[in-house]
N, C-alpha and C positions, 0 to 999 in steps of 0.2 A: 427456514426461520426457526430459531430457537431463542429462548429467553430465560431469564432468572427473575424470580419475584421475591420481594421482601415486603411484607405487609405487617401491620400492627393492629391488634384487636382491642376494642374498648372493653369496659367492665361487663357488658352483656354479650360480648363476642361479636358485635357488629363491626363491619369494616369502617375504619376511620378514613376521612378524606385526606389522606397523605399521598395521593396519587402523583406519580411523576414517571417520565418515560425517557429513556436514552436509546435511540435506535440508529444502528449503523446499517446503511444500505450500500451494498457492494457495487463498486464500479460506476458511480454516478459522477460524471464530470461537472465541474463548476458551472461552465457555460450552459449546460443542459438544465441544471438545477435553477439557474437564474431565469431561463426561459419559462420553466414551469411556474416559478414565483410571479413573473411578470404577467403571465396569463391568468393569474388570480387563483391558482390551485393551492396556495399555502396561506390562506387568510390568518392573520394573527402572528405569523412568523416573520422574523427579521429577514431582510434581503440576504440571500446566501452569499457568503464570502469564500474566497479561495482557501483551501486547506492543502498545503504542499505536503505530499506524501514522502515517505522515506524512499531510498533507492536500495534495491530494486523496488519499483512501485507495483508490487504484487501482493495479493492478499495474505500469503503465508507470513510475511513480515509486516505488511502495512496494517493489518487488522490488530495484531498484538501490540504494535507500537502505539496505537490510540490509547490503550489503557495501561501500558507498562509502567509509566511514571506514577500511576495511582495504585495499581494492584500488583504489579510485578508480573510480566507475561512475556519474557524474552524467549523466543523459540530456539531450538538447537541449531537450525540451519535456515537457509533462504527458501526452501521448499520442503514439502513433507518428506521428500527423499533428499538426504543430505550426507555430506562427508563427515565422518567421526574420526578426528585425528588420533585420539588415544589408541584406537584399535586399528587404524589405517584401513577402515572399511567404509563402504557406502551403505547407509542404513535408511530405514524409514519407508513409509508408504501411507496412503490416505487412511486416517483413522488409527494409525499406530499410536500407542499411549505416549511415547516420548515426543513424537512430532505434534500430537494433538493437545498436549498438556497446556500450552498457553491459551487455548481456545475454550477450555472447559467452563469458564465463567459464564459464557453465553452461547456455547456451540456444542451440540451433540455430534457424535460420530456419524457420518453419512453411511447409509446402507448401500449394498451393492446395486440395488435398483436405482437409487438416487444418482450414483456415479455413472451408471450406464445411460439412464433415460433423462437425466437432469437437463441437458441442453435442449433436448427435443421438446420437453413439456415445461420449459422454464417459465414461460409467460403465465401459464396456468398456475404453476407452483407459487410464483411470486405473489399473485393476487390471493390465492387460497391461504397461504401461510400467514401473510400479513393480516388478512381478514380474521382468521382464527385467533391470532394473538391479540389483536385489538379488541375482539369480543371478550376475551378473558380479562383483559385490562379493564374494560368497562364494568364487567360483572364483579371482579374481585378487588379492584382498586389496587393500592400498594405501589411500590417502586419497582420499576422494571429496567433491565438492561438487555437488549436484544440485538440480533444480527440477521438481516435479510440477505441470503446468499444467492438466491436464484437470479437476481438481476445481472450478475456477472455473466452467466451463460447467455442471457438475452443479448447483452452487448457483444459478446464474442461471435455468436452465430446468427443473431437477428439484425444487428446493426443499430444505427442511431435512432431511426424512427421507432423501431420496436422497443428500444430502451426508453425512449421518451414516453411512449404510451404506457409502458409498465410503471414508470416512476409516477406518472399522473395517477394511476390506480393506487399505488402505495400511499401517496399523499392524501388521496380521497379517504382511505380507511383511517389514516391518522387524524385528519381534521374532523371526521365524523365522530370518532371516539372521544376526542377532546370536547366536542360540542355536547355530546350526550352527558359526559361527566359534569360539565358546567351546568347543564339543565337540572341534573339530579342534586348537585351539591352547592350550586351557586358560585363556584369558582372553577375556572378552567385549569387543568393541571399543567405544570411546566413540562415542556418537551424539548429535548435536544435531538436534532436530526443531522446526521453527518454521513460522509462516505469515506472509504479508506484510500481511494486513489481515483484517477481519471480513466479515460479510455480514448484511443484514437481509432478512427473508423476508415474503412476502405479495404479493397482486396489486398491480400498479404502474400508475400513470397516467404518461403520457409528455408531457413539455414539449418541444416542437419548437424546434430552433435558429431556425426561421423566426419563431416567436412572439417569441423573445428579440431577434432582429434588428429586428423591427417595433417593439418597445418602444423600442429605442435610436434608431431612425429618427424615431419620434414625438417623441423628446426633442431632436431636432436633430442627431443624429450621422449621419455619412455612411459607408455600408459600403464596405469594400475601398478605403479612402482613407488616405493618409499625412498628410493635413492635420491641423490642430489639432483638428478635429471628427471625424476619421476613426476607424474601428474595424475590428477583425478578430475573428472568432469561430471559431478553429480547433477542430474536434472530429471524432471518428471513431466512437468507441464510444457505447453508451447506458448511462450511469452516473449517479450521483447528485451530480455536481459539474460545473462548467464554468468556462471562463476567457474573459476578454475583454481584448483589447489596445487601449488608447486612449492618446492623448497624456497625459503626466503631469497637465496642467492639467484634464483632463476626467475623471479617475479618480473623484473624489468624486461628481460629477454622475451618472456612469454607475452607480455603486454604488447611489445613492439611487433611480435609475430602475429598476434590476433588482430592488430589494427589493420592488417592488410587482407583479412578474410572478407569476402564479399558480403555486404549486409551489415557488418559491424561498424558502428559509428565511433563511439568513444570507449577506450579501455583505461581502467585505473589499476594501479599496482601499489602495494605497500612498499615504501622506499626506505623507511626507517621507523624509529619508535614514534615519531610525531611528524611524519611526512609521507607523501604519496606522489607517484608519477602519473601524469594524465597524458594519454596519447590519442591523437586523432590523425591518421595518415602519417605525414611527416611532421606535423605540429606536435610539440611537446610542452608541458609546463610542469613545474614542481609546486606542489601544495604543501605548506607547512602549517601546523596548528599548535597553539599553546592554550590549552583549556578551550575556551570558546572564542579565540581570536585566530584569524586566518591570514596567510600571506600567499599570494599567487604570483609566481615568476614564470612568465611564458618565454620559451626558447625552443627552437628558433621561430616558432609560430605562436598561435593562440588557440589551442584546441577547443576551449569553451566559448571563445569570442567574448571574453570578459574584459579585454583591454579598455574599451570605452567606459565600462562600469568603474574600473580601477582609476581611470583618469578623473572621473567625476568625484569619486570618493577622496582622491588626493586633493582635488581642488577645494572640496568642502572642509578639509582638515580632519577627515575621519580616520586617516591612516597615520599610525604613529611613526616614530623615527626609525623603527626596525622594519617597517613595511607591513605591519599587521593591522587588521581592522576588526572591530568588535562584531561578533556574530549577529547581534540584533540589527546593527546598521547594515551589515551585508545582506541579511534577509530582506530588509526594507528596500534595498537597492536592486535585488535580483529575483524576487518572487515572481515577477512578470516577465522575466527573461526567457529566452528559448530553452535554457537549462536552469530552471528555478532553484535557487538556494543550493547550487550544486556542490560547493565546497564543503558545507556542513554535512550534506547527505553522503558525500563520498567518504568523509572521515568516519561517520557512523557506520557505513557499510563495511569499512575495513577494520573497525575496532570493536564496537560494542552493540551493534544492532542485533546480532545473534550470538549464541553461546560459542559457536565454532566459526569465527569469521574466516573468509577466504582471502588470500593475498592478492588475487586478481579477479576483477569483475568487469563485465562489458555490457554496454548499452547498444541496442540495435538501431539502425537507421530507420527513418519513417518508411512504413510499408513492408517491414521485415519482422519475422518472428524467429525464435530459436528453440530447439528442443529435440527430444529423441525421435527417430524415424517412426516408431510405433505410435507415439502420440499424434504425430502429424497425419499418419494414415487414418487414425480414428477421427480426426478433425475432418478429413476429406470425405469420410463416409457420411458425415453430418452436413455436407455441403460446403465445407471450408469456412475458415474464420473470416469475418468481415469487421472485426474489432479486436484490439489488443491493448496491453499495458505492460508495464515493467521497466520501461526505459527512463532515462533522465529527462526526456523532453517534456515540454509544458503540457501538451494535451493529455499525456498518459499520467502525469504527476499531479495535476490539480483536481483534487476532490472538492467537497464543499462542506460548510458548516452553517446551520441556521437554527435559531431557537425561538421558542414561544413562551411567554410568561417569565422570561429571564433577561438579564442584562445582555444586550447585543454584543457579539464578539467584535474585535478590532477589524480593520479593513482586510487583513490577510493574516493567516495563522500557519504555523507548522502543525501538521497532523499529530505529531508526537506530544504536543502540549495543548492541543485544541480543547481537550476536555478537562484540563486542570481547573479552570474556573468553575466547573460544574462537578467537581470531584465528589461532593457529598451525594449527589444523585447517582453517580457511578457506583460508589461504594454501597449505597443502600440497595441499588438495583442488583448488584452482584452478590449480595449477601443471601439471596434466596437459594434454597437447595434444590428446587425443582427445575427441570429442563422441559421446555415445551416445543413440540414439533409443529 
């Protein structure tokens, strides 16, 4: 857990009661947050609403996306290890300045022991770091922006019940701090509580980057080459999504090749300046966009199973004469779909979500993860993953948003715009120069 503090002193130097808190808790699914709220562990907070993450729904892009529209926090790539097209090299690592830059507002670089032992002691760390931060919040007041990261490891290696228990502990610390400040100052501080993505639980099969590389080579692609048939597969973690860099002319072929790799569900490829190819087995669709309007033409199948949604939108008059629908209307119609808000998320993934977007991305089927063999070997040493995220699917995509002392959010939000109504609190919280472990 790290945080930034911005506080203001009165004439005598005492802390003024300007307290506010924005806390991002990693990997808390919407349905889990609702369960905790229904059990009474979030008194004074609005009922958690679903917050649809970006794609890939992984922390390296999902966390910066929460504040990018307010503070500017676009990462260079989809993971800390990423492909750098200008130099045609794969760069980055955990804590590397260029990869960690979007996180500096509220996140310090993890130390070697954190990276090694984090998943093992994550439950203890989650409680300890939140408790310490909330203690400082009570003592010093001010405006805070903070991120609790240890819950992600709990979900990955402890499963749903462990994550549920850990989140109850987090909420207890937050609620108690808010109560103490109200007792001291007569007013409870406003608090924004949110997560960056969801989590799917269960035993997981691993698809190795070696298998994906072999499939591309069998299709005539050349690894680690900048030629017209070259490709790069940057990856570091073991999550439910992956990216592939190929020359623009080879994106569709690469997508159709990867769609047949065991464990891969949906593959998307940049098709033109404002279009993308979506592939799922033999099903294909063409996505077109014009600013925040979208058109979905399925042929010969329906890879996202959006045909019923499109029929309803057509019947309601939401689709114009050219077949496009407004992004807000599309969000309202699809946030609860198996692939929530997929068209918007795919466009962003292929265009402006990161500094160096990939022309091909893929989402894993339920029960599968993807990543380097070494990362998977490390996971096995820790007992194996029992939770994952990253995919387009609903479980892994739906985080939550809940507030106290503020106007309640709408019934569902996009994570990238969820904090916009509370931008003043985010800016004030980020303006502090201190980082707290």
